[in-house]
C-alpha positions, 0 to 999 in steps of 0.5 A: 312552571305556574306563572306568578301572579300580579299579586304576587310581584305586588308582594315582592315589591313591598318586600323589596322596599323593605330592604333596600331602606333598611340594607342599601340599594344592591336590591333595586336592580331586582325591584326595578325588574319586577316594578316593569314587568308588573306595568308591562302585564298592566298594559297588557290589560290595560290594551287587551281591555280597549279592544274587549278581549278582556284583562283575564280572557275569561268567557263568562257564560250566565247558567241561571238567574243564581249562577255563573260558569266561567270558563278560560279561553 
């Protein structure tokens, strides 16, 4: 199963905010769950960055002066 991206979570939160505004609080638990997930991911990235791991866990290897080769760890 493919992981949902942070961008997709943010888009869902925006949609849910509009739904809550229009139809009421029945969507609030889902909004809170997605907001918590996004916060958790951001905190994980910040903590990894603090110790030099990088948020995306990507290793960049310079191949020449004009290009950058990217490898997933």
